[in-house]
ROKE-342905 format. One line per 4 residues: number of its first residue (from 1); for each residue z negated, x negated, y negated of C-alpha. Coordinates in Angstrom, 2 decimals. Layout:
N
NUM) Z/X/Y  ...
***
This chain:
164
1) 0.00/0.00/0.00  0.99/-1.40/-3.41  -1.65/0.09/-5.71  -1.18/-0.71/-9.42
5) -3.45/-0.03/-12.39  -2.25/-0.13/-16.02  -3.21/1.15/-19.45  -0.87/2.29/-22.22
9) -3.51/0.94/-24.64  -3.42/-2.75/-23.60  -1.57/-5.09/-21.26  -3.19/-7.07/-18.47
13) -4.86/-10.17/-19.93  -4.62/-8.92/-23.52  -7.20/-7.65/-26.00  -8.74/-4.22/-25.59
17) -8.25/-2.29/-28.86  -11.35/-1.88/-31.04  -11.39/1.93/-30.67  -12.49/1.56/-27.02
21) -15.40/-0.76/-27.87  -18.88/-0.50/-29.36  -17.35/-1.70/-32.65  -15.05/1.33/-32.66
25) -15.25/4.85/-31.19  -16.69/3.62/-27.85  -14.38/5.86/-25.82  -12.75/4.95/-22.54
29) -9.16/3.71/-22.66  -6.41/5.68/-20.96  -5.64/4.42/-17.46  -2.71/5.09/-15.13
33) -2.08/4.15/-11.51  0.64/4.32/-8.89  0.91/3.61/-5.19  -1.58/6.12/-3.77
37) -0.42/7.14/-0.29  -1.31/10.03/2.02  -3.94/7.93/3.80  -6.13/7.86/0.69
41) -9.05/10.32/0.66  -10.60/9.22/-2.65  -10.50/6.58/-5.37  -13.27/4.64/-7.07
45) -13.19/2.78/-10.39  -15.59/0.07/-11.50  -15.38/-1.63/-14.90  -17.41/-4.79/-15.41
49) -17.85/-7.90/-17.55  -18.63/-11.09/-15.57  -19.17/-13.11/-18.76  -22.51/-11.67/-19.91
53) -24.17/-12.61/-22.08  -22.18/-15.73/-23.09  -18.83/-16.70/-21.53  -19.81/-20.38/-21.87
57) -22.94/-19.72/-19.78  -22.55/-16.41/-17.92  -25.75/-15.16/-16.32  -24.75/-11.81/-14.86
61) -22.01/-9.26/-14.43  -22.52/-6.26/-16.73  -21.30/-2.89/-15.41  -19.61/-0.66/-18.00
65) -18.37/2.30/-15.93  -18.63/3.59/-12.37  -16.50/6.50/-11.12  -16.14/7.60/-7.50
69) -14.69/10.46/-5.48  -11.70/10.54/-7.82  -9.25/12.81/-5.98  -6.18/11.04/-4.55
73) -3.94/13.53/-6.36  -5.08/12.12/-9.74  -2.72/9.57/-11.30  -4.51/8.84/-14.57
77) -7.57/9.13/-16.76  -7.14/10.31/-20.32  -8.41/8.38/-23.32  -12.07/9.29/-23.81
81) -12.32/10.84/-20.33  -15.75/12.24/-19.52  -17.26/15.40/-18.07  -14.64/18.13/-17.81
85) -11.91/15.63/-18.84  -12.29/13.79/-15.54  -10.22/14.90/-12.54  -12.01/17.71/-10.69
89) -14.46/16.35/-8.12  -14.87/12.95/-9.80  -18.44/11.75/-9.86  -19.90/9.39/-12.47
93) -22.23/6.58/-11.51  -24.73/4.72/-13.67  -23.71/1.76/-15.82  -26.03/-1.11/-16.75
97) -27.28/0.80/-19.81  -28.61/3.37/-17.32  -26.12/5.97/-18.54  -23.69/8.05/-16.54
101) -20.79/7.42/-18.93  -18.34/4.85/-20.25  -20.01/2.03/-22.16  -17.44/0.07/-24.12
105) -17.31/-3.67/-24.66  -20.14/-4.96/-26.86  -20.30/-8.70/-26.22  -23.07/-10.52/-28.10
109) -21.10/-13.77/-28.34  -17.63/-15.06/-27.52  -14.55/-13.52/-25.91  -15.41/-11.63/-22.72
113) -13.20/-10.44/-19.88  -13.38/-6.83/-18.70  -12.18/-6.06/-15.20  -11.05/-2.53/-14.36
117) -10.88/-2.28/-10.55  -9.46/0.74/-8.80  -10.13/1.14/-5.09  -8.20/3.40/-2.68
121) -10.49/4.59/0.11  -10.01/6.28/3.48  -13.10/8.45/2.89  -14.99/10.32/0.20
125) -18.36/8.99/-0.94  -20.15/12.35/-0.82  -23.29/10.81/0.70  -24.06/9.06/-2.59
129) -26.58/10.65/-4.92  -25.55/11.49/-8.50  -25.65/8.46/-10.77  -25.05/5.93/-7.99
133) -24.91/2.31/-9.13  -22.09/-0.17/-8.61  -24.05/-1.67/-5.69  -24.47/1.78/-4.09
137) -20.74/2.48/-4.41  -19.73/-0.92/-3.03  -22.05/-0.47/-0.03  -20.64/3.00/0.67
141) -17.05/1.67/0.36  -17.64/-1.13/2.86  -15.07/-0.85/5.65  -13.20/2.00/3.92
145) -11.03/0.15/1.37  -7.29/0.60/1.86  -6.14/-1.10/-1.36  -7.39/-2.47/-4.67
149) -5.75/-2.81/-8.08  -7.02/-4.74/-11.08  -6.46/-4.61/-14.81  -8.18/-7.16/-17.07
153) -8.62/-6.93/-20.81  -10.54/-9.13/-23.23  -12.66/-8.49/-26.29  -14.62/-10.48/-28.86
157) -17.05/-8.70/-31.16  -15.94/-8.35/-34.76  -18.05/-10.28/-37.26  -18.71/-8.65/-40.62
161) -18.25/-10.75/-43.73  -21.16/-11.06/-46.10  -20.45/-9.67/-49.58  -21.76/-10.74/-52.96
***
């Protein structure tokens, strides 16, 4: 299966526009995918930053968004997708802010990389409780992954100029 993940908002390896970050509107970017076959029972999406807090000395991977049980009939997520905007049946996990929502890039220092990973699964993850973490989702996916697609964007926090 040749699963692909893209965004009309930014190209792989390029900067994520400000509107999708904590410096902007902090809404999720639009995402599109192709290559889902009839064997797929659900999709999962995890967005994370492996450069936290400082890309020169990363200490942890920060999770920005966790979605699972995305129906295989879905082919995209709209800009700002949440709640009723998500494909029917999609469940939202907890990010590292402890919220069940998108949390846009907000790096404290330097240019960070943000990995959007879409997983095609041969099962649904219905056994997971609401608000499952990335670790919970990865454990439940173990042995069920049919394909994976990746999109990477970068972002560096805007610095405000002092006036006067």
